[in-house]
A tleap script that builds the chain and sets N, CA, C and O, in Angstrom:
source leaprc.protein.ff14SB
mol = sequence {
  NMET ILE ASP ILE LEU ASN LEU VAL ILE TYR
  PHE LEU ALA GLY VAL VAL GLN ASP PHE PHE
  PHE THR MET ASN LEU LYS TYR VAL ALA LYS
  ASN LYS ILE ALA PRO ALA VAL VAL PHE SER
  PHE LEU ALA VAL ILE THR VAL THR LEU VAL
  LEU TYR ASN ILE ILE ASN ASN LEU ASP PRO
  GLU LYS GLY ILE LEU ALA ILE ILE ILE TYR
  SER CYS GLY ILE ALA LEU GLY THR TYR LEU
  ALA MET ILE THR PRO GLY LEU LYS ASP CLYS
}
set mol.1.N position { -10.499 -21.351 8.592 }
set mol.1.CA position { -10.021 -19.588 9.107 }
set mol.1.C position { -8.890 -19.759 7.976 }
set mol.1.O position { -8.222 -20.740 7.647 }
set mol.2.N position { -8.932 -18.310 7.460 }
set mol.2.CA position { -7.885 -17.933 6.535 }
set mol.2.C position { -6.484 -17.965 7.361 }
set mol.2.O position { -6.261 -17.707 8.544 }
set mol.3.N position { -5.631 -18.371 6.323 }
set mol.3.CA position { -3.960 -18.652 6.760 }
set mol.3.C position { -3.539 -17.381 7.539 }
set mol.3.O position { -4.096 -16.395 7.056 }
set mol.4.N position { -2.944 -17.160 8.317 }
set mol.4.CA position { -2.666 -15.930 9.393 }
set mol.4.C position { -1.189 -15.571 8.661 }
set mol.4.O position { -0.625 -14.492 8.844 }
set mol.5.N position { -0.790 -16.364 8.028 }
set mol.5.CA position { 0.660 -15.865 7.142 }
set mol.5.C position { 0.538 -14.722 5.989 }
set mol.5.O position { 1.241 -13.741 5.746 }
set mol.6.N position { -0.974 -15.391 5.200 }
set mol.6.CA position { -1.456 -14.791 4.183 }
set mol.6.C position { -2.293 -13.212 4.911 }
set mol.6.O position { -2.314 -12.099 4.386 }
set mol.7.N position { -2.778 -13.542 5.962 }
set mol.7.CA position { -3.081 -11.902 6.675 }
set mol.7.C position { -1.895 -10.933 6.878 }
set mol.7.O position { -1.942 -9.707 6.779 }
set mol.8.N position { -0.810 -11.704 7.182 }
set mol.8.CA position { 0.279 -10.976 7.459 }
set mol.8.C position { 0.819 -10.187 6.068 }
set mol.8.O position { 0.966 -8.980 5.881 }
set mol.9.N position { 1.045 -11.259 5.220 }
set mol.9.CA position { 1.512 -10.689 3.812 }
set mol.9.C position { 0.341 -9.472 3.397 }
set mol.9.O position { 0.670 -8.334 3.062 }
set mol.10.N position { -0.954 -9.906 3.480 }
set mol.10.CA position { -1.700 -8.620 3.026 }
set mol.10.C position { -1.793 -7.057 3.714 }
set mol.10.O position { -2.255 -6.028 3.223 }
set mol.11.N position { -1.094 -7.323 5.202 }
set mol.11.CA position { -0.947 -6.089 5.644 }
set mol.11.C position { 0.193 -5.494 5.345 }
set mol.11.O position { 0.325 -4.309 5.038 }
set mol.12.N position { 1.042 -6.315 5.433 }
set mol.12.CA position { 2.393 -5.633 4.918 }
set mol.12.C position { 2.427 -5.341 3.432 }
set mol.12.O position { 3.000 -4.270 3.230 }
set mol.13.N position { 2.093 -5.809 2.552 }
set mol.13.CA position { 1.379 -5.339 1.402 }
set mol.13.C position { 0.807 -4.023 1.225 }
set mol.13.O position { 1.164 -3.253 0.334 }
set mol.14.N position { -0.050 -3.786 2.050 }
set mol.14.CA position { -0.840 -2.766 2.288 }
set mol.14.C position { -0.119 -1.413 2.730 }
set mol.14.O position { -0.400 -0.259 2.405 }
set mol.15.N position { 1.039 -1.960 3.686 }
set mol.15.CA position { 1.762 -0.693 4.396 }
set mol.15.C position { 2.733 -0.202 3.197 }
set mol.15.O position { 3.009 0.993 3.091 }
set mol.16.N position { 3.308 -1.299 2.176 }
set mol.16.CA position { 4.298 -1.071 1.158 }
set mol.16.C position { 3.425 -0.435 0.361 }
set mol.16.O position { 3.854 0.718 0.352 }
set mol.17.N position { 2.277 -0.478 -0.448 }
set mol.17.CA position { 1.587 0.050 -1.319 }
set mol.17.C position { 1.300 1.397 -0.756 }
set mol.17.O position { 1.910 2.333 -1.274 }
set mol.18.N position { 0.696 1.586 -0.045 }
set mol.18.CA position { 0.269 2.936 0.453 }
set mol.18.C position { 1.375 3.952 0.827 }
set mol.18.O position { 1.012 5.125 0.919 }
set mol.19.N position { 2.750 3.643 1.068 }
set mol.19.CA position { 3.993 4.081 1.705 }
set mol.19.C position { 4.523 4.828 0.039 }
set mol.19.O position { 4.851 5.981 -0.244 }
set mol.20.N position { 4.441 3.887 -0.596 }
set mol.20.CA position { 4.669 4.424 -2.111 }
set mol.20.C position { 3.630 5.240 -2.619 }
set mol.20.O position { 3.891 6.235 -3.295 }
set mol.21.N position { 2.536 4.917 -2.362 }
set mol.21.CA position { 1.434 6.274 -2.822 }
set mol.21.C position { 1.714 7.613 -2.230 }
set mol.21.O position { 1.735 8.698 -2.810 }
set mol.22.N position { 1.958 7.303 -0.773 }
set mol.22.CA position { 1.969 9.116 -0.143 }
set mol.22.C position { 3.159 9.672 -0.470 }
set mol.22.O position { 3.289 10.880 -0.666 }
set mol.23.N position { 4.389 8.564 -0.573 }
set mol.23.CA position { 5.816 9.259 -1.212 }
set mol.23.C position { 5.395 9.609 -2.497 }
set mol.23.O position { 5.765 10.780 -2.578 }
set mol.24.N position { 4.895 9.346 -3.466 }
set mol.24.CA position { 4.189 9.760 -4.841 }
set mol.24.C position { 3.893 10.826 -4.862 }
set mol.24.O position { 4.509 11.680 -5.501 }
set mol.25.N position { 2.383 11.147 -3.829 }
set mol.25.CA position { 1.876 12.313 -3.698 }
set mol.25.C position { 2.860 13.314 -2.992 }
set mol.25.O position { 2.722 14.505 -3.269 }
set mol.26.N position { 4.008 12.877 -1.955 }
set mol.26.CA position { 4.837 14.023 -1.684 }
set mol.26.C position { 5.661 14.782 -2.524 }
set mol.26.O position { 5.831 15.995 -2.396 }
set mol.27.N position { 6.398 13.762 -3.762 }
set mol.27.CA position { 7.244 14.104 -4.760 }
set mol.27.C position { 6.486 15.102 -5.882 }
set mol.27.O position { 6.926 16.098 -6.457 }
set mol.28.N position { 5.376 14.548 -5.954 }
set mol.28.CA position { 4.280 15.311 -6.821 }
set mol.28.C position { 4.217 16.912 -6.348 }
set mol.28.O position { 4.169 17.875 -7.114 }
set mol.29.N position { 4.225 16.939 -5.243 }
set mol.29.CA position { 3.901 18.405 -4.358 }
set mol.29.C position { 5.043 18.849 -4.605 }
set mol.29.O position { 5.059 20.015 -4.999 }
set mol.30.N position { 6.314 18.173 -4.486 }
set mol.30.CA position { 7.211 19.355 -4.810 }
set mol.30.C position { 7.886 19.117 -6.071 }
set mol.30.O position { 9.117 19.152 -6.083 }
set mol.31.N position { 7.225 18.876 -7.157 }
set mol.31.CA position { 7.201 18.712 -8.546 }
set mol.31.C position { 8.878 17.680 -9.009 }
set mol.31.O position { 9.594 18.017 -9.952 }
set mol.32.N position { 9.100 16.778 -8.337 }
set mol.32.CA position { 10.152 16.125 -8.298 }
set mol.32.C position { 9.685 14.742 -9.404 }
set mol.32.O position { 9.294 13.688 -8.902 }
set mol.33.N position { 9.757 14.865 -10.526 }
set mol.33.CA position { 9.051 14.196 -11.617 }
set mol.33.C position { 9.560 12.825 -11.630 }
set mol.33.O position { 8.764 12.012 -11.161 }
set mol.34.N position { 10.523 12.413 -11.987 }
set mol.34.CA position { 11.304 10.756 -11.489 }
set mol.34.C position { 10.752 10.253 -10.573 }
set mol.34.O position { 9.771 9.529 -10.748 }
set mol.35.N position { 11.263 10.523 -9.349 }
set mol.35.CA position { 10.497 10.071 -8.505 }
set mol.35.C position { 9.277 9.641 -8.029 }
set mol.35.O position { 8.896 8.574 -7.546 }
set mol.36.N position { 8.669 10.843 -8.300 }
set mol.36.CA position { 7.043 10.812 -8.620 }
set mol.36.C position { 6.287 9.419 -9.548 }
set mol.36.O position { 5.263 8.742 -9.451 }
set mol.37.N position { 7.393 9.488 -10.393 }
set mol.37.CA position { 6.553 8.397 -11.423 }
set mol.37.C position { 7.198 6.952 -11.017 }
set mol.37.O position { 6.584 6.001 -11.501 }
set mol.38.N position { 8.202 6.660 -10.303 }
set mol.38.CA position { 8.646 5.347 -9.793 }
set mol.38.C position { 7.558 5.191 -8.761 }
set mol.38.O position { 6.710 4.322 -8.962 }
set mol.39.N position { 7.506 5.757 -7.939 }
set mol.39.CA position { 6.377 5.668 -6.630 }
set mol.39.C position { 5.085 5.311 -7.187 }
set mol.39.O position { 4.545 4.235 -6.932 }
set mol.40.N position { 4.654 6.067 -7.834 }
set mol.40.CA position { 3.084 5.766 -8.831 }
set mol.40.C position { 3.277 4.662 -9.262 }
set mol.40.O position { 2.318 3.917 -9.062 }
set mol.41.N position { 4.285 4.117 -9.885 }
set mol.41.CA position { 4.396 3.007 -10.593 }
set mol.41.C position { 3.911 1.762 -9.618 }
set mol.41.O position { 2.903 1.058 -9.671 }
set mol.42.N position { 5.053 1.772 -8.688 }
set mol.42.CA position { 5.115 0.598 -7.698 }
set mol.42.C position { 3.867 0.781 -6.798 }
set mol.42.O position { 3.548 -0.224 -6.162 }
set mol.43.N position { 3.167 1.798 -6.648 }
set mol.43.CA position { 1.928 1.809 -5.904 }
set mol.43.C position { 1.004 1.177 -6.420 }
set mol.43.O position { 0.281 0.388 -5.811 }
set mol.44.N position { 0.926 1.469 -7.655 }
set mol.44.CA position { -0.180 0.769 -8.926 }
set mol.44.C position { -0.011 -0.529 -9.012 }
set mol.44.O position { -0.991 -1.244 -9.219 }
set mol.45.N position { 1.147 -1.018 -8.880 }
set mol.45.CA position { 1.596 -2.462 -9.033 }
set mol.45.C position { 1.226 -3.323 -7.884 }
set mol.45.O position { 0.613 -4.390 -7.904 }
set mol.46.N position { 1.745 -2.615 -6.802 }
set mol.46.CA position { 1.375 -3.626 -5.759 }
set mol.46.C position { -0.147 -3.729 -5.437 }
set mol.46.O position { -0.499 -4.823 -4.997 }
set mol.47.N position { -1.255 -2.630 -5.604 }
set mol.47.CA position { -2.266 -2.866 -5.093 }
set mol.47.C position { -3.003 -3.752 -6.412 }
set mol.47.O position { -3.936 -4.528 -6.204 }
set mol.48.N position { -2.718 -3.628 -7.098 }
set mol.48.CA position { -3.206 -4.229 -8.829 }
set mol.48.C position { -2.806 -5.917 -7.985 }
set mol.48.O position { -3.768 -6.567 -7.574 }
set mol.49.N position { -1.676 -6.366 -7.841 }
set mol.49.CA position { -1.218 -7.546 -7.323 }
set mol.49.C position { -1.822 -8.273 -6.148 }
set mol.49.O position { -2.042 -9.484 -6.133 }
set mol.50.N position { -2.128 -7.247 -4.946 }
set mol.50.CA position { -2.768 -7.670 -3.724 }
set mol.50.C position { -4.464 -8.022 -4.154 }
set mol.50.O position { -4.979 -9.093 -3.832 }
set mol.51.N position { -5.078 -7.143 -4.782 }
set mol.51.CA position { -6.300 -7.100 -5.213 }
set mol.51.C position { -6.780 -8.408 -6.174 }
set mol.51.O position { -7.748 -9.146 -5.988 }
set mol.52.N position { -5.869 -8.445 -7.167 }
set mol.52.CA position { -6.007 -9.794 -8.004 }
set mol.52.C position { -5.996 -11.116 -7.005 }
set mol.52.O position { -6.927 -11.920 -6.960 }
set mol.53.N position { -4.877 -11.200 -6.269 }
set mol.53.CA position { -4.670 -12.179 -5.237 }
set mol.53.C position { -5.958 -12.396 -4.637 }
set mol.53.O position { -6.379 -13.552 -4.589 }
set mol.54.N position { -6.601 -11.511 -4.201 }
set mol.54.CA position { -7.624 -11.409 -2.939 }
set mol.54.C position { -9.072 -11.838 -3.929 }
set mol.54.O position { -10.074 -12.327 -3.407 }
set mol.55.N position { -8.982 -11.605 -5.148 }
set mol.55.CA position { -10.167 -11.920 -5.663 }
set mol.55.C position { -10.137 -13.181 -5.933 }
set mol.55.O position { -11.048 -13.948 -5.622 }
set mol.56.N position { -8.734 -13.636 -6.743 }
set mol.56.CA position { -8.868 -15.062 -7.598 }
set mol.56.C position { -8.650 -16.074 -5.936 }
set mol.56.O position { -9.444 -17.012 -5.860 }
set mol.57.N position { -7.925 -15.959 -5.023 }
set mol.57.CA position { -7.563 -16.998 -4.395 }
set mol.57.C position { -8.470 -16.723 -3.103 }
set mol.57.O position { -7.987 -17.371 -2.175 }
set mol.58.N position { -9.481 -16.082 -2.735 }
set mol.58.CA position { -10.516 -16.516 -1.632 }
set mol.58.C position { -11.607 -16.223 -1.860 }
set mol.58.O position { -11.848 -15.417 -2.759 }
set mol.59.N position { -12.711 -16.860 -1.021 }
set mol.59.CA position { -13.850 -16.823 -1.393 }
set mol.59.C position { -14.756 -15.568 -0.475 }
set mol.59.O position { -14.261 -15.630 0.651 }
set mol.60.N position { -15.382 -14.942 -0.470 }
set mol.60.CA position { -15.962 -13.767 -0.043 }
set mol.60.C position { -16.076 -13.775 1.137 }
set mol.60.O position { -16.595 -12.722 1.509 }
set mol.61.N position { -15.819 -14.539 2.058 }
set mol.61.CA position { -16.378 -14.184 3.438 }
set mol.61.C position { -14.662 -13.811 3.993 }
set mol.61.O position { -14.391 -12.835 4.692 }
set mol.62.N position { -13.558 -14.916 3.453 }
set mol.62.CA position { -12.421 -14.766 3.646 }
set mol.62.C position { -11.517 -13.026 2.914 }
set mol.62.O position { -10.589 -12.295 3.257 }
set mol.63.N position { -12.557 -13.100 1.758 }
set mol.63.CA position { -11.840 -11.852 1.292 }
set mol.63.C position { -12.033 -10.425 1.947 }
set mol.63.O position { -11.309 -9.430 1.942 }
set mol.64.N position { -13.165 -10.658 2.465 }
set mol.64.CA position { -13.386 -9.137 3.007 }
set mol.64.C position { -12.447 -9.093 4.291 }
set mol.64.O position { -12.089 -7.972 4.651 }
set mol.65.N position { -12.017 -10.175 5.008 }
set mol.65.CA position { -11.271 -9.911 6.130 }
set mol.65.C position { -10.108 -9.574 5.744 }
set mol.65.O position { -9.524 -8.612 6.243 }
set mol.66.N position { -9.546 -10.391 4.700 }
set mol.66.CA position { -8.226 -9.964 4.100 }
set mol.66.C position { -8.465 -8.207 3.356 }
set mol.66.O position { -7.577 -7.394 3.614 }
set mol.67.N position { -9.326 -7.875 2.724 }
set mol.67.CA position { -9.309 -6.404 2.452 }
set mol.67.C position { -9.371 -5.337 3.881 }
set mol.67.O position { -8.952 -4.184 3.979 }
set mol.68.N position { -9.954 -6.075 4.757 }
set mol.68.CA position { -9.660 -5.234 5.765 }
set mol.68.C position { -8.497 -4.928 6.624 }
set mol.68.O position { -8.243 -3.889 7.233 }
set mol.69.N position { -7.745 -6.199 6.540 }
set mol.69.CA position { -6.072 -6.422 6.620 }
set mol.69.C position { -5.536 -5.685 5.956 }
set mol.69.O position { -4.863 -4.834 6.538 }
set mol.70.N position { -5.571 -5.666 4.733 }
set mol.70.CA position { -4.725 -4.677 3.850 }
set mol.70.C position { -5.364 -3.237 4.182 }
set mol.70.O position { -4.606 -2.274 4.300 }
set mol.71.N position { -6.614 -3.101 4.319 }
set mol.71.CA position { -6.575 -1.291 4.400 }
set mol.71.C position { -5.869 -1.164 5.938 }
set mol.71.O position { -5.417 -0.019 5.967 }
set mol.72.N position { -5.638 -1.687 6.950 }
set mol.72.CA position { -4.770 -1.572 8.086 }
set mol.72.C position { -3.472 -1.281 7.670 }
set mol.72.O position { -2.819 -0.248 7.821 }
set mol.73.N position { -3.223 -2.202 7.195 }
set mol.73.CA position { -1.460 -1.845 6.616 }
set mol.73.C position { -1.474 -0.877 5.630 }
set mol.73.O position { -0.364 -0.462 5.297 }
set mol.74.N position { -2.668 -0.297 4.945 }
set mol.74.CA position { -2.581 0.763 4.099 }
set mol.74.C position { -2.609 2.489 5.093 }
set mol.74.O position { -2.254 3.613 4.738 }
set mol.75.N position { -3.112 2.056 6.210 }
set mol.75.CA position { -3.518 3.308 7.007 }
set mol.75.C position { -1.949 3.338 7.378 }
set mol.75.O position { -1.375 4.372 7.036 }
set mol.76.N position { -1.178 2.371 8.018 }
set mol.76.CA position { -0.132 2.268 8.658 }
set mol.76.C position { 1.245 2.670 7.497 }
set mol.76.O position { 2.353 3.102 7.813 }
set mol.77.N position { 0.820 2.416 6.353 }
set mol.77.CA position { 1.802 3.179 5.062 }
set mol.77.C position { 1.604 4.449 5.136 }
set mol.77.O position { 2.468 5.319 5.245 }
set mol.78.N position { 0.527 4.574 5.080 }
set mol.78.CA position { 0.443 6.487 5.061 }
set mol.78.C position { 0.973 6.926 6.419 }
set mol.78.O position { 2.110 7.258 6.085 }
set mol.79.N position { 0.934 7.052 7.159 }
set mol.79.CA position { 1.417 7.387 8.391 }
set mol.79.C position { 3.356 7.237 8.260 }
set mol.79.O position { 4.286 8.037 8.352 }
set mol.80.N position { 3.257 6.069 8.057 }
set mol.80.CA position { 5.167 6.101 8.042 }
set mol.80.C position { 5.828 6.851 6.932 }
set mol.80.O position { 6.929 7.387 7.060 }
set mol.81.N position { 5.058 6.869 5.748 }
set mol.81.CA position { 5.409 7.816 4.553 }
set mol.81.C position { 5.295 9.386 4.800 }
set mol.81.O position { 5.923 10.223 4.152 }
set mol.82.N position { 4.213 9.725 6.050 }
set mol.82.CA position { 3.751 10.973 6.252 }
set mol.82.C position { 5.088 11.439 7.018 }
set mol.82.O position { 5.664 12.474 6.684 }
set mol.83.N position { 5.564 10.594 8.093 }
set mol.83.CA position { 6.895 11.045 8.573 }
set mol.83.C position { 8.402 10.339 8.477 }
set mol.83.O position { 9.215 10.091 9.368 }
set mol.84.N position { 8.445 10.123 7.093 }
set mol.84.CA position { 9.684 9.789 6.408 }
set mol.84.C position { 9.930 11.319 6.470 }
set mol.84.O position { 9.022 12.117 6.239 }
set mol.85.N position { 11.564 11.810 6.888 }
set mol.85.CA position { 12.510 12.345 6.606 }
set mol.85.C position { 12.688 13.077 5.276 }
set mol.85.O position { 12.611 12.219 4.397 }
set mol.86.N position { 12.873 14.180 4.787 }
set mol.86.CA position { 13.291 14.427 3.625 }
set mol.86.C position { 12.504 15.338 2.659 }
set mol.86.O position { 12.962 15.951 1.694 }
set mol.87.N position { 11.213 15.308 3.113 }
set mol.87.CA position { 10.343 15.853 2.023 }
set mol.87.C position { 9.382 16.486 3.201 }
set mol.87.O position { 8.392 17.098 2.799 }
set mol.88.N position { 9.543 16.411 4.301 }
set mol.88.CA position { 8.592 16.988 5.419 }
set mol.88.C position { 8.580 18.766 4.991 }
set mol.88.O position { 9.548 19.441 4.638 }
set mol.89.N position { 7.281 19.162 5.149 }
set mol.89.CA position { 7.240 20.706 5.170 }
set mol.89.C position { 7.988 21.083 6.389 }
set mol.89.O position { 8.266 20.405 7.379 }
set mol.90.N position { 8.275 22.423 6.074 }
set mol.90.CA position { 9.622 22.887 6.923 }
set mol.90.C position { 8.527 24.271 7.345 }
set mol.90.O position { 8.927 25.173 8.080 }
savepdb mol mol.pdb
quit
């Protein structure tokens, strides 16, 4: 069985990655260049590191579970970024 700690890490990485990605989109929509660039970089580096880790360290069966857990984290990250105050439409 896959290590529960790894699943928690993948979930949290998904939250962080999509929080960064969604914040990037919000800043792009508001034409805020500097924060959009920073959040874009952070989102891409996070997803690349996580997928690299999943591909290189897990067998196919465990990798599928890790990707599902990671995707659940991504969904939560989107939600958290969408409710983050400051850039909400008024």
